[in-house]
C-alpha positions, 0 to 999 in steps of 0.5 A: 156388405161384399157380394160372393163376386167381390168375395172370389175377386179378392182371393183371384185378382192377386194371383193374375200376372197383371195384376199390379199390386202383388206386394200389398194385400187387397183389403176390399173389391167394389163393383163400382160400374158394369154392363150387360154386353151378351147373354153370360157376358158383362163387363165390370169396372172394379175398384180395389183397395190395398189400404189406403190405395184404391186401383181401378181394373176392368174384368170381362166376366163369363158366367155358365155352367163350366169355365173354359179357362180363367176360372174365378169361382162357383157364384150358385148351384151350377154356375160359375163365373169366369175371365171371358177373354178365355171364351173365344165366342165370348171373345168375339162379342167385342170384336163384333161390337167394335165393328158395329161401333155400338154402346153399352151405358157409359161403355163406347165401342169405336172402330177406325174411319175407313177400317173394314173388320173380319169378325168371323172368327173368334178371340183367343188369348195371346199367350204372353200375358203381361201387365194387359191381356191381348185377344187375337182375332184369326190372322187379322186383328189383334185387342190389347185390354188395359187391365188397370185403368188410367184416366183419359184417353191412353197414349197407346192409342194416341200415339198409335192414332197419330203412326197410323196417319202417317202410315208408319211401317213400324207401328200396328194400325189401328183398327178401333178401340173401346172406352168408358165415357166418363169425366172430361175425357173418355177412359181407354180400355183396349185398343185394337190393332193390325196383327202381324202373324209369324213375326218373332218377339224380340225378347224372345228372339234375342235371349234364344241368341244371346244363350247360344252365343249367336250374334244379334248385331244385324237385328240390333242395327235394323232395330235401331234404324226402326227407332230412328224412323219412329222418333222423327214421326213422332218429333213431326206428329207432337210438340218438341221443344228446346231443353232449358236449364230448368228441364234438366234439374227437373229431369235429376231431380226425378232421377234422384227421388226415384233414388232415394224411394228405391234406396229406402226400400232396396238394401242392395242398392244403397252402397251404389247410390252415392255414385249413382247420383253423381252420375245424375248430377252431370246432367244438370251441366249439360252442354246443348242438350238435345231437344225434348219430344214425345217417346215410347216411355217403356222401350225394351225388346218385349215392345218388338216384333221382328217379321224377318225384313222389318221391325214392329214396334208396340205398346206406347203406354210408357211405364207402368208405375209413371203416371199418366201425365208423366207418360205424356210429358215430352222427354229425351228420345235417348230414354228409350235408347237406354231403355233398349240397352238395358233391355239387351243387358237383360237378354244376355244375362237371362239365363244366368237369372234363370240359373242362378249363376253368375255373370258369364263374360260371353253373356256381357260381350254379346251385350256390348257387341248387341248395343254398340250395333244398335247404336250405329243403326239408330245414328245412321238413321238419323236418330237423336244425337247420343249425348254420352253423359245424358245417355250415361245417366238414363242407363241408371235411371231405368236401371234403378227402375227395375230394380225397384220393380224387381224387387217388388215382382220378380226377385230372383231377377234382381242380380241383373240390373244390380250387376250392372251398376258396378259397370255402368258407375264406373265407366261412361256408356258410349 
């Protein structure tokens, strides 16, 4: 029989922005692991059943007379349980434990070698919550909690540790992490990084410029240069290999599989499916395709911060809907380029989506100018050769992914990728 806490979580979880299964009812929640970290603070692993699928999530639960935020519900007379990320005193316990490199059962807290942590400030949740939750400690550290758990070490931790070893100015330095020691490889629960105070969120900056018809070209060119620099570092830090005809066939098969699956559930995509598939098929016969390497994997404006003189890239964990193996697999660097080009299109038309308007010609012009500046910056800084046919197919593949995501999570935004299909299927993007 489910406990009172588990029954509360069945109703609370689907209302959270980071919960991945909003399109399916939650049928059961079970606490499969827990550890007491401090009086009134408990770490739990949840097995969340939705039909035949089960996903794992982590929570840090606070228990007290009242909730400072994130109320889950009452668990007894005068006692409530809540999401502890909203309690600065309890959130600070996580930083203290990383600093001391303690353990609690299978839970391990790790501090990066040679890093001195500032533990004086309590943690506060960052306002923009997405698929993860981030806690900011003063002006020194930011702790990202991976709410939905994947097996093994997170690609985000893996890549950021590698970039930290090169002192890359385009990625925040790793200060520590939290992991769950189970199986052959520990599961990454959280990543502690250097905080970049005063930096502007790339999405917010770009959408504000687009809404006021201000140029974003200079910033886009600088972002292209930063992207090229990170791609060069990743090529040196991880394996790079030549692309074979079998690789091209597998890439096309994967793109077509996503297209077929999405067409079955999103009727608006079906009239475009044949034209999209024809673009995908051109990839099978590419001459001199670029090599395969580690990439960001889920690259868009929301994954970049602008300090005024440089860009800092975030969240190297890859697309949430892909398996850990898919996220780690070598890929064309142009996959990241395609993701950012699609993000410029989103930024240009975000105000149209909010107001349910038809796409404006001015927005399309802004997007074209911005994408051209990004590509110039990327190429001038030694980025991967921009193979037009491959980039065209990867942009379409990203648009199909967006259609799948928006249909399930943000139907009001579905017109943005759908409206892009006519342009992307009739004109090769250069």
